[in-house]
N, C-alpha and C positions, 0 to 999 in steps of 0.2 A: 329244510330238515331241522329247521333253526325253530320251529314250532314244535318239533317233533320234542325239543328238550325244554322248553315254556312246559308243553302240556307233561311233562315225564316231573319236574320240577313242582309245577302244582297237585300234580298228583299226592309225589314223597310229601311237601308240606302240609298239605292235609290229611293226609291215612297220620301222619306225628301228632296232629291237633288232637285229631277223635282220640288217639292211645292217650294222652295226658290231660284229657278232660271228662269228670264225670259223664255216667252214662243218661241217656233222655230218662226223663222224670215219667215214662209212664212204665217204664217197665219196675217200678219198685213198688212192696207196700203199701209205704207211707203214701201214696201215692188217693190210695183209698180209704187208708185209714182216718174215723174217724176221731176225732180228739172233744165232745164234746163240750165246747164251752172256751176252746183255744179255737184261734181263726189260725193254718198254714199260710205261710209269711218264706213269699219264693218258688223256686224251687225244690223239688228233691234230688238229693245228690248223690251218685253212686260212686262208688272207688271199690276196684278191685285189683290186687299186685302187684296189676302194672303202676298204677298210677297213685296210691294210697301215700305215698310220699308228698302225693302236695298235699294232704291234710293233716296228718299225724307224724313229722318228721320227726326223725327219733325215736319213735314206741313203737312204732310199725314191727321191728321183731320180736318182740314179744305177741303178738295178734299169729303173725307166721309163726311160729313155735306150736302153735294152739291149733294148726291148720284154719287159717284165715280164709275164708272167697270173699269177702265181700264186706262191705262199709254199707248202711242208707243216713243219711241224713237230711234230718227238715227242722227246720226252726216253728214254731209259732207261739200263739200271744197269746197271753188273756185275757178274755171280753171284760173281764172283772176289775183288773189291774191294770192288765196294760203291760204290764211286764213279759219279758221274748226269753219262752224256752226250748230250748239243743235237746231233739231227742237224736240219741247218734247208736240206731241196733248194728248190733255188728254177729254178721252168718258167720259161722264156726263149720267145721267140717262133721262137730256128732255135739250129741248133748254134752259128753266127759267132756267135750275141747271147750266150750262154752264156760262149763263148771268150771276151769281151768283157769281161765283167764277171770273170767268172779273171784276166783280167791286169791288171784294173784295182785289186784287191786281193791277189795274188799280189807284194808287194814284194819288192827287192834284200836286203831284209834277213831273209829267208827261206831257205829253201834247197828243190830242186825233189823231189818224191819218183815214184821209178820204178818203174813195173809197175802204174798206179792212173789209171783213168780216161785222158781223151783229154791230158791235163794235171792236176800234180799239183803241191801246194807245203804247206810247214810250214813256223812259226818255232817250234815245241817245244811248243806253247799252243790251238793250234785248223790242223788241216786241211781246206784248202782242194781242189777236181777239180770239173771238169764231163765230164760226158759227154754226148751229145747236145745234146737241148736243155736239159740240166740242170745247174744249178753249183751244188752240196753244198756247204757250208758245218756242220765236225762239234765241235765246243768243247763246255767244260764248261759244266755248267751250275751255276750259283751257287746254291745255297743251302742250307736250316739242316738237310734231309736227310743231305746228301749227306755218307758218310763218309770222305772223302779228293776229289781232283781224280781223272781218270784220266791215265793214263799217256800220254804220247804213244803206245806200241803196242798200249792198249785204244781210241784214237779210231782208230788205223791201221785196226786190226783192224773196226770199224762200217763204215771207211771204204773198205777193201776189199769186205764185204759186198755191201753198198749199190754199188754200181760193178760186182760182178757179176749181181745183178739188175737194174740199169738195162743192161746188154750187153745182156743176153737178152729183154728187152722189149718190147714192140712202141714204137720210137718219134719211128713217123713223127706227122707234123702233127695232135693233140688224140686222140692214139693212146690205151689203157686205163689208161695212166701220167698220164692229163690230169688224174684228176678225174673223169671222165667215165663211170666205169662199173670193173669189181672184173672180174678176170681167172677 
């Protein structure tokens, strides 16, 4: 009888652990995203409405207000400079929702970027754009492993590569980029 309680306790703790951690790397489009000139560092992290607070404590409500579905996050290292660049791709309920999040963060203090996504903006330290139902934030990954901070040019280069991948992908409702399957 005691072993059943132990078994149920272990099962309960295991399920709680799975719910609070990012999903497996293989379920993200960033797993197969080829950022030429930038090497992936570590695993892809995927968050949903149950565990997003582990990543963006205090900001999640903004995304929930626009129909947040998931966040796909990965760090890339520039082969040229060694700089670390984080890509955060937020999957929203619709293209209009992704544009809404973009509008919330693209403040007058920066400048619009042409030729990237359906709208793009930078303040020199971060690049934001939206394409289909994705809002994307590309920024410096602060780390002791970073050789230097990425340049705006490096961040725009990663943004351009990801934008082309999103543009050519099936961005329909819960299509291949949603974490449900790989190409």
